[in-house]
N, C-alpha and C positions, 0 to 999 in steps of 0.2 A: 558128831564138835559143838564143841561149848561156846556160842556166837561170842568175839567180841566186846568188852565193855567200853560207851562211850568212854573219851577220852573229853574231858573242857577244854576246848578253846580259850587261850591265854589272854588276856582285858587288850584293847583296842589299844593302840599306843597315839602316844602328842598328833606322830603323821597319818593316822588313821583318824582325826576330830578330823581332820581338814577337808574329806572327803564328801561329794557331795550323800544325801541318804542313799542309802540301798546299797552303794558300793563297800557297804564294811564286811558283809557276807559272799565273798565270791569260790569259786568252786575251786583256783589252786589252794583253796585250804580251811576245807571240809570237801569229802567227798556225797555222794549221791542219802544216804544211808546215813548223817551225820556222828561221822568214826573220824576220830582227827587223823592225818594220816604222817606215819613210823618218820622220826628226823626232826631234826627242828620246826617249827614254820614261820611260813616267811609271813611277815607281814603285808596288809593291803598297797601299801607304799611296793614295799618289794616287791607284788609279782605283776608290776607292770613293766617295773626294768627289763630291759634288756639282755635278750640269752648268754647269761657270762659277764656282763656289772656284774661287780661287788654290792653287794644290800649296804643297803642307809642304816646307820649306826644312830635308832632315836634317841640317843645320851647324848652327842651332838648336835642332832636337827633336832634340837626342841627350841622353844618361842625364845628368843635371849640369847641363846648359848653362839659362844663367840666357836666358832670355825677356822681353823686353817684355810690357810689362803694357799693355794702349792703354786710356786715361784710361778716367771715364766720361762721358759725354754728361749733362751737369746738370739736370737735369727742374726746366718749370716751373710757379713758384709755385703751388697754388691760393691767387687771394683767396675772397675774403669779394667779397660787391656793392657799392663803391664804395668799394672799395684800391684802395691803390695801390701800383704796386715798386717799389721805390727800393732800386737797386745800392749796397751799401756796398766801401771801398775794398781789404777782404780778400777781393771778390771773391762772394761771399756777398749773399742779397737781403730787403728788409724789408720787410712790410709795414705803409703809411703808410694809417688812415683821413683823405679826402675833408677830411671833417666829424667830430668826433670825439663820440663816442657819449653821449646826455644825459639824464639824470629828469627830469620835471617839467616845466613850463613857468610864463615870464616873469619873473619875478624871484626866485623857489622855484626856480625852476633851477639845474643846477648839471650839473659835466661827470663820467664817471665814466673809474677810474682805475686801475693798475693800485694794491696796498700797497707801501710798503716791504719788506724782511725784518723790521726795527725795529717795524712793525705791524705785520704777523702774527706776528713773535713775541711785542707784546704783549696787543694779541687773544686767540690762541692758548692766553697766561699767562690773562686773567680766566674766559678760555670753560671751563678744570680747575679752577680757583677756583673757580668757581658750581660747578660739577658735582661735584667732591669735598663741599662744603659738606651741598649738597641729601641727596648719598650716606650724611653722617655722618653727617645727623636724620634718614634712614627705619632705620636698624643702632638710633639711639639712642633709637624709637621701636615697635622692632621688640623691641627688649634692653626695652623696657621694661615691655610688651605680657603678652609672657616673666615674663618678671620680678615684673609685678602676683595674676599669679593662684597 
């Protein structure tokens, strides 16, 4: 039986040039007698991939080439007990409670809600005013006691 003729190996790809010296020829691309295996010859980079992984496209992976980034999957929102996820028109998700939080019982029951920015600013101003007044009173008391002696 005649011996098979050697088939020339393909030129190294752009990704093969990034490998260290001596890594260009691997046992996966040539056999021991220098004859290329039948079928498509994987590049050196493709031989480093785990089994079942898609081969690397050398055209898309060339330096400076733009590669499309896949969209990240949306994470499922973490909901509090009794909350329902409602989709918004922009594609997001908002958690809404079935029953609002309340404080008190009977006639004195009130619904808890978030403060508006104006209410927050008003409360912050009042709190700062009270704290400033207390600090000034303490400073005046210390000054009076130290000046009395």
